[in-house]
C-alpha positions as CSV (number, residue, x, y, z in Angstrom):
1,M,16.2,17.1,5.8
2,T,12.2,18.0,5.5
3,P,9.2,16.3,4.3
4,K,9.3,18.8,2.2
5,T,12.6,17.9,0.1
6,A,11.9,13.9,1.5
7,I,8.7,13.7,-1.0
8,A,10.6,15.6,-3.9
9,E,13.4,13.4,-3.9
10,L,11.6,10.9,-4.5
11,R,9.1,12.5,-6.7
12,A,11.8,13.1,-8.8
13,L,11.9,9.4,-9.4
14,G,8.9,9.2,-10.6
15,D,6.7,7.3,-13.4
16,P,3.8,8.4,-13.9
17,F,2.3,5.1,-16.2
18,K,3.7,3.7,-13.2
19,A,2.1,6.0,-10.7
20,A,-1.6,5.5,-12.7
21,E,-0.9,1.6,-12.7
22,M,-0.3,1.7,-9.1
23,H,-3.8,4.0,-8.5
24,K,-5.5,1.2,-10.6
25,Y,-4.4,-1.7,-8.3
26,H,-4.6,0.0,-5.1
27,K,-8.6,1.0,-6.1
28,V,-7.5,4.3,-3.4
29,D,-7.8,7.9,-4.5
30,R,-4.0,9.4,-3.2
31,P,-1.8,10.9,-4.9
32,Y,0.8,7.9,-6.9
33,L,4.7,8.5,-8.0
34,G,5.6,5.8,-9.5
35,V,8.3,4.9,-7.3
36,A,9.4,1.0,-6.8
37,N,9.4,-0.4,-2.9
38,P,13.8,-1.1,-3.3
39,V,14.3,2.7,-4.4
40,I,11.8,4.3,-1.3
41,D,14.5,2.1,0.9
42,E,17.4,3.0,-0.4
43,H,15.9,6.7,0.1
44,V,14.6,5.9,4.0
45,K,18.0,4.5,4.1
46,A,20.1,7.4,3.6
47,W,17.7,9.7,5.7
48,R,17.5,7.9,8.4
49,A,21.5,7.6,8.9
50,Q,21.3,11.9,8.8
51,V,19.4,12.8,10.8
52,D,18.6,12.5,14.9
53,L,15.3,10.7,16.1
54,D,13.5,13.8,16.8
55,T,13.7,14.8,13.0
56,R,13.7,11.6,12.1
57,L,10.3,11.6,14.1
58,A,9.5,15.0,12.3
59,L,10.0,13.8,8.8
60,A,8.0,10.6,8.8
61,K,5.1,12.7,10.6
62,G,5.4,15.1,7.6
63,L,5.5,12.2,5.3
64,W,2.7,10.4,6.2
65,K,0.2,13.8,6.8
66,G,1.2,14.3,2.6
67,N,-1.1,11.2,1.5
68,T,0.9,10.7,-0.9
69,H,1.5,6.9,-1.0
70,E,5.0,6.6,-1.4
71,G,5.6,9.0,1.2
72,R,3.0,7.0,4.1
73,I,5.3,4.4,3.3
74,A,8.4,5.8,3.7
75,A,7.4,7.1,6.8
76,A,6.6,3.6,8.0
77,K,9.8,2.6,6.9
78,L,11.5,5.4,8.9
79,L,9.9,4.0,12.0
80,T,10.5,0.2,10.9
81,Q,13.6,-0.8,13.4
82,A,14.0,-3.0,15.8
83,R,16.0,-0.9,18.7
84,I,15.4,3.0,18.6
85,R,17.2,4.7,21.1
86,P,17.4,6.6,23.6
87,D,13.7,5.5,23.4
88,D,11.1,4.3,20.8
89,T,7.0,5.9,22.9
90,D,7.1,9.0,20.3
91,A,7.4,6.2,17.4
92,W,4.8,3.9,18.9
93,A,2.5,6.8,19.4
94,L,2.8,8.0,15.8
95,I,2.2,4.4,14.6
96,V,-1.1,4.3,16.8
97,L,-2.1,8.0,15.7
98,W,-2.0,6.6,11.8
99,V,-4.2,3.0,12.5
100,P,-7.4,4.7,12.4
101,E,-6.3,6.3,8.6
102,F,-5.0,3.3,7.5
103,D,-7.5,2.4,4.3
104,A,-5.4,0.0,2.3
105,W,-3.9,-3.0,2.5
106,A,0.4,-1.8,1.2
107,V,0.5,1.4,3.6
108,A,-1.6,-0.5,6.1
109,D,1.1,-3.5,6.1
110,H,4.0,-1.4,6.2
111,A,2.9,0.9,9.1
112,S,2.1,-2.9,10.9
113,I,5.6,-3.4,9.8
114,A,6.8,-1.0,11.7
115,G,3.9,-1.4,14.8
116,Q,5.3,-5.3,15.2
117,K,9.1,-4.3,16.2
118,R,7.5,-1.6,18.5
119,L,5.2,-4.5,20.1
120,V,8.2,-7.0,20.7
121,A,10.5,-4.2,22.2
122,D,7.4,-3.8,25.1
123,P,5.1,-6.2,24.7
124,A,2.7,-4.2,27.6
125,R,1.2,-2.0,24.6
126,L,-0.4,-5.4,23.3
127,D,-2.9,-3.9,26.4
128,E,-3.5,-0.7,24.4
129,V,-3.8,-3.2,20.6
130,E,-6.7,-5.2,22.6
131,A,-8.7,-2.3,22.1
132,W,-8.5,-1.8,18.7
133,T,-10.6,-5.5,18.8
134,T,-13.6,-4.1,18.8
135,C,-13.4,-1.2,16.4
136,D,-15.4,-0.3,14.1
137,H,-13.0,0.5,11.3
138,M,-12.1,-2.9,9.5
139,W,-8.8,-2.2,9.2
140,T,-7.8,-1.2,13.0
141,R,-9.0,-4.6,13.7
142,R,-7.1,-5.7,11.1
143,A,-4.1,-4.5,12.4
144,A,-4.6,-6.3,16.0
145,L,-3.4,-9.5,13.7
146,V,-1.0,-8.3,11.2
147,M,1.1,-6.2,14.2
148,T,0.7,-9.7,16.5
149,L,2.3,-12.0,13.8
150,P,5.9,-11.8,15.6
151,W,4.1,-14.6,17.4
152,T,3.3,-16.9,15.4
153,K,6.3,-17.3,14.7
154,Q,9.1,-18.5,17.3
155,N,10.5,-22.3,17.3
156,H,10.8,-21.9,20.8
157,P,8.8,-19.3,22.6
158,K,9.3,-18.9,26.2
159,P,5.3,-19.2,28.3
160,A,4.5,-15.4,28.3
161,D,4.9,-16.0,24.2
162,L,2.8,-18.8,24.4
163,A,0.1,-16.2,26.8
164,I,0.4,-13.9,24.2
165,R,-0.4,-15.9,21.5
166,D,-3.2,-17.3,22.9
167,R,-4.5,-13.9,23.7
168,V,-4.4,-13.4,19.8
169,L,-5.8,-16.3,18.9
170,G,-9.0,-14.8,21.1
171,W,-9.5,-12.4,19.2
172,A,-9.6,-13.9,16.1
173,A,-11.8,-16.6,17.5
174,S,-13.4,-13.1,18.1
175,Y,-13.9,-12.0,14.4
176,V,-14.3,-15.4,12.4
177,T,-18.0,-14.4,11.9
178,D,-16.8,-11.4,10.4
179,H,-16.8,-12.1,6.8
180,D,-15.3,-8.8,5.4
181,W,-13.1,-10.4,2.8
182,F,-9.6,-8.2,4.5
183,I,-10.5,-9.9,7.8
184,Q,-11.2,-13.2,7.1
185,K,-7.6,-13.6,5.2
186,A,-6.4,-11.8,8.2
187,I,-7.2,-14.6,10.7
188,A,-6.1,-17.3,7.5
189,W,-2.5,-15.4,7.4
190,W,-2.2,-15.6,11.2
191,L,-3.0,-18.9,11.1
192,R,-1.0,-20.2,8.3
193,E,2.4,-18.3,9.7
194,L,1.4,-20.3,13.1
195,S,0.4,-23.7,11.7
196,K,4.6,-23.4,10.5
197,H,6.0,-23.8,13.8
198,D,2.6,-24.4,16.5
199,P,0.8,-27.0,13.9
200,D,-1.5,-28.2,17.4
201,R,-2.6,-24.5,17.7
202,T,-3.7,-23.6,14.6
203,R,-5.7,-27.7,14.4
204,A,-7.8,-26.8,17.4
205,F,-9.2,-23.6,16.3
206,L,-9.5,-24.7,13.2
207,G,-11.7,-27.3,14.5
208,R,-13.4,-24.9,16.7
209,H,-14.2,-22.1,14.8
210,A,-14.0,-23.5,10.4
211,A,-17.6,-24.1,10.3
212,D,-17.3,-20.0,11.0
213,M,-15.1,-18.7,8.3
214,K,-15.0,-18.4,4.6
215,P,-13.8,-21.8,3.3
216,F,-11.3,-19.6,1.4
217,A,-9.7,-18.4,4.8
218,V,-9.7,-22.4,6.1
219,K,-7.9,-23.4,3.4
220,E,-5.5,-20.7,3.8
221,A,-5.5,-21.0,7.0
222,G,-4.3,-25.3,6.5
223,R,-2.4,-24.6,3.9
224,K,0.9,-25.4,5.3
225,L,-0.5,-28.1,8.6
226,P,2.2,-30.9,8.4
227,G,0.6,-34.0,7.3
């Protein structure tokens, strides 16, 4: 399996009308094939079963470089796995290389989900992610929150997880005066998910920072707070 044959498989399943709709919706100038996500999932699952890790990494790298919307989604899905054996170092390094190229929410979110798995596998990588929080590239700053969403979701977090939770809330606090819609939405997303498991931290954050946030973000952040 090569990037060329993989993208040919997806292209054969494309719908030109759907591709035009996707281009209009995502508002980023790159080729769209008009292939639905469930179809991409099926093909990625088959490709993953056919190849070893080195070939999978090369396939992901080539699909991303090809710059079609579906190719980049597929590249991210190839690396979305809780355990990558024997070593996930190269997978994480590839995801990190992609981050500065994020330019639209759908591709960024799929790649960030792959990144979430690698951060959970090795939380020491958060030191690298922290540097993203002061990057000029908005999508890189946003990725620091999206990739750390797993730490909003533990029902019984260990002390180390709580420390990470507080660390990321500190990053979010540094973002509150940035009124870019995607940044405000990411703050709200993190807090909304956190509120389902840790309402006290969510309320404390909003108590300190709501005045600096956009009203829509404050509303969204508190939407799942109990009572």
